[in-house]
N, C-alpha and C positions, 0 to 999 in steps of 0.2 A: 451079723450085727456090727462087727468091727469094721467091715468094709463100708457099710452104710454111713457110719459115724465119720469114717475117714473121708468119704466123699463130701459129706456135709462140712467138715472142717476145711477142706480144700476150697469149697465154694465160699464159705464165710471169710476165709483168708483173702481170697480174690476181691470180695466185696469191700473188705476193710481197706485194702490197698487202693481200690478205686475211689472210695469215699475220702481218703486222706489226700489223694492226688487232686480231687475236685475242689478241695477247700482252698480259700485264698490265704495269702500270707498274713500273719498277724503282726510282724515287726514293721514299724514305720520309721525306724532310725531316730536321728536327733530331732527331726521336725515333729515326730510323734510324741517325744518326751516333752517338748515345749508346748505343743498344742493339745496336750492330754486332757486338760480341763474342758475345753470345748468339745472334745470327742466324747467324753462321758456324758455331757449334757445332751448332745445330739443323739446318743445311743439309747434313748428310752425305748424306742420301738425295735430294738435290735433282736429281741427274742422271736420276732416274726419273720426275720429275713431267711433267705435260703441258706446262708452260711451257718446261722444258728441252728436251723433244723438239721443240716448236714453234720454239724458237730455233735449234736445230741444223738443222731442215728449212729455215728461212728462209735460213740461210747457204748451204746447198746450192742452193736454188732461185735465190737471188740470183747465185750463181756461174754457173749455167747461163744465166741471163738475160744476164749480162755476156758470156759466150762467144758466145751467139747474136748479140748486138749487134756484137761484133768480127767475126764471120763475115759478117754482113750488110754491114759496112763494107768488108770485103775483096772481097766479090762485086760491090759497086757500083763 
C-alpha cells in the first residue's frame, strides 16, 4: 500500500512540475502596471483560456499531492 501511494505521489509531483512549467508568466513589469485597467476590461473571457484551465488544474493536482504526502506521513 505504501509503495502504491509513493508511486502515485511521484507521478503527481511530476505532473505538478509540468503544469507549472507550461504556464505563462504573470508579471508584465511597469507596462502591465500602467495598462492594468485595460487588461482587466479585456480579461472578461479569461476563465475559458488554456492558462486559466491549467492554473485550476495545477491547484487541484497540488492539493492531491499534499494529501498523498500527509497520507504517507500517517502510514509511516
